[in-house]
C-alpha positions in Angstrom: 6.1 -10.5 3.0 3.0 -12.4 1.8 -0.3 -10.8 0.9 -3.5 -12.0 2.5 -7.1 -11.8 1.3 -10.0 -12.7 3.5 -13.0 -14.5 2.1 -15.8 -14.6 4.7 -17.7 -17.8 4.4 -20.5 -16.9 6.8 -20.8 -13.1 6.8 -24.1 -12.9 8.8 -22.5 -14.6 11.9 -19.5 -12.3 11.6 -21.7 -9.2 11.4 -23.7 -10.5 14.4 -20.4 -10.9 16.4 -19.3 -7.4 15.5 -22.7 -5.9 16.5 -22.8 -7.9 19.8 -19.4 -6.5 20.7 -20.7 -2.9 20.3 -23.6 -3.5 22.7 -22.6 -6.1 25.3 -19.5 -7.9 26.6 -18.3 -10.6 24.3 -15.5 -13.2 24.7 -14.3 -14.0 21.2 -11.9 -16.8 20.6 -10.3 -16.7 17.1 -8.8 -20.1 16.3 -7.0 -21.7 13.4 -3.7 -23.4 12.5 -0.3 -21.8 12.9 0.0 -19.4 10.0 -3.7 -19.3 9.2 -3.9 -15.5 9.7 -5.8 -15.2 13.0 -4.2 -11.9 14.0 -4.7 -10.5 10.5 -8.4 -11.3 10.7 -8.6 -9.7 14.2 -6.9 -6.5 12.9 -9.2 -6.3 9.9 -12.5 -7.0 11.7 -12.2 -6.1 15.4 -10.2 -2.9 15.9 -10.1 -1.4 19.4 -11.0 -4.7 21.3 -8.4 -5.9 23.9 -6.5 -8.9 22.5 -4.9 -11.7 24.6 -2.2 -13.2 22.4 0.1 -15.7 24.0 2.5 -15.7 21.0 2.8 -11.9 21.1 3.5 -12.1 24.9 6.2 -14.8 24.4 7.9 -12.6 21.8 7.8 -9.5 24.0 9.2 -11.5 27.0 12.0 -12.9 24.9 12.9 -9.5 23.3 16.0 -9.3 25.4 17.2 -12.6 23.8 16.6 -16.2 24.3 14.2 -18.8 23.1 10.6 -17.4 23.4 9.3 -20.9 24.2 10.9 -20.6 27.6 8.4 -17.8 28.4 5.3 -19.8 27.6 4.0 -20.1 31.2 4.6 -16.3 31.8 2.8 -15.5 28.6 -0.2 -17.8 29.5 -0.3 -16.1 32.9 -0.3 -12.6 31.2 -3.2 -13.6 28.9 -5.2 -15.2 31.7 -4.8 -12.0 33.8 -6.1 -9.9 31.0 -9.0 -12.2 30.4 -9.9 -12.1 34.2 -9.6 -8.3 34.3 -11.8 -7.9 31.3 -14.3 -10.4 32.7 -14.5 -8.5 35.9 -14.9 -5.1 34.1 -17.5 -6.6 31.7 -15.2 -5.5 28.8 -15.2 -7.4 25.5 -12.0 -9.3 24.8 -10.5 -11.5 22.0 -8.1 -14.3 22.4 -6.3 -15.9 19.5 -4.8 -19.4 19.4 -4.9 -22.7 17.7 -7.8 -23.9 19.8 -6.0 -27.2 20.2 -6.7 -27.4 23.9 -10.4 -28.1 23.9 -10.7 -28.5 27.7 -9.0 -25.1 28.4 -11.0 -23.4 25.7 -14.3 -24.8 27.0 -13.4 -23.7 30.5 -12.8 -20.1 29.3 -16.1 -20.1 27.4 -17.9 -21.3 30.6 -16.2 -18.7 32.7 -17.0 -15.9 30.3 -20.7 -16.9 30.4 -20.6 -17.0 34.2 -19.5 -13.3 34.0 -22.5 -12.6 31.8 -20.6 -12.5 28.5 -21.8 -13.6 25.1 -19.3 -16.0 23.6 -18.2 -16.5 20.0 -15.7 -18.6 18.1 -14.3 -17.9 14.7 -12.2 -20.4 12.7 -9.7 -19.0 10.3 -9.2 -21.6 7.7 -6.3 -21.0 5.3 -5.9 -24.6 4.4 -2.9 -26.7 5.5 -0.7 -25.8 2.5 -1.2 -22.1 2.8 -0.6 -22.2 6.6 2.7 -24.0 6.1 3.8 -21.5 3.4 3.0 -18.6 5.7 4.8 -20.2 8.6 7.9 -20.6 6.5 7.6 -17.0 5.2 7.4 -15.6 8.7 10.4 -17.6 9.7 12.4 -16.5 6.6 11.6 -12.9 7.4 12.6 -13.2 11.0 9.2 -12.3 12.2 8.7 -15.5 14.1 10.4 -18.8 14.7 9.7 -21.7 12.3 7.1 -24.2 13.6 7.8 -27.7 12.2 5.4 -28.8 9.5 4.1 -31.6 11.6 3.0 -29.2 14.3 1.3 -26.9 11.8 -0.6 -29.9 10.5 -1.5 -31.0 14.0 -2.7 -27.5 14.8 -4.8 -27.4 11.7 -6.4 -30.8 12.4 -7.1 -29.9 16.1 -8.5 -26.4 15.4 -10.9 -27.7 12.7 -12.1 -30.6 14.8 -12.6 -28.5 17.9 -14.3 -25.7 16.0 -16.8 -28.3 14.6 -17.6 -29.3 18.1 -17.7 -25.8 19.6 -19.9 -24.2 17.0 -22.9 -26.3 18.3 -21.9 -26.1 22.0 -24.4 -24.7 24.4 -21.5 -22.4 25.6 -21.1 -20.7 22.3 -23.6 -18.0 21.2 -22.0 -17.1 17.8 -19.7 -18.9 15.4 -18.2 -18.0 12.0 -15.9 -19.4 9.4 -13.4 -17.2 7.6 -11.4 -18.6 4.6 -8.1 -16.7 4.6 
């Protein structure tokens, strides 16, 4: 397996997000390319917070066999139900994803704010080469299916572009960049 090291580019915003989660409900979206290390960053910085992870749900649903991509709609439904439950209970929640669907992400941020949540986005930037290497290593180890390089590159470009828009959005209270 590969070893990861986090270099926090903007530590003050990360600490602000961690402090906010301790005192008020926060919806945090952790975004980045396939293989960037989003879940690793969540595990290292946000223990004990509910996590909506569509990839994890697809793998769980496909555990009996079959192509996990066939379960994407059920996995999305499961993540959305957890988000809705936490919004209603005013309980902080994290979602991980590439952030490639700007409209869907913006709608979640708006909904969270309607429920009285603070909102935050973190970009995990491992660089395109490192993301591709990690994607290949996960596939080689059997931990996850191989995502084609063109899709990794597309997810990298989209996540970076959308983060740059979101970090100055009126619907985002906190943003941070993590080099991984």
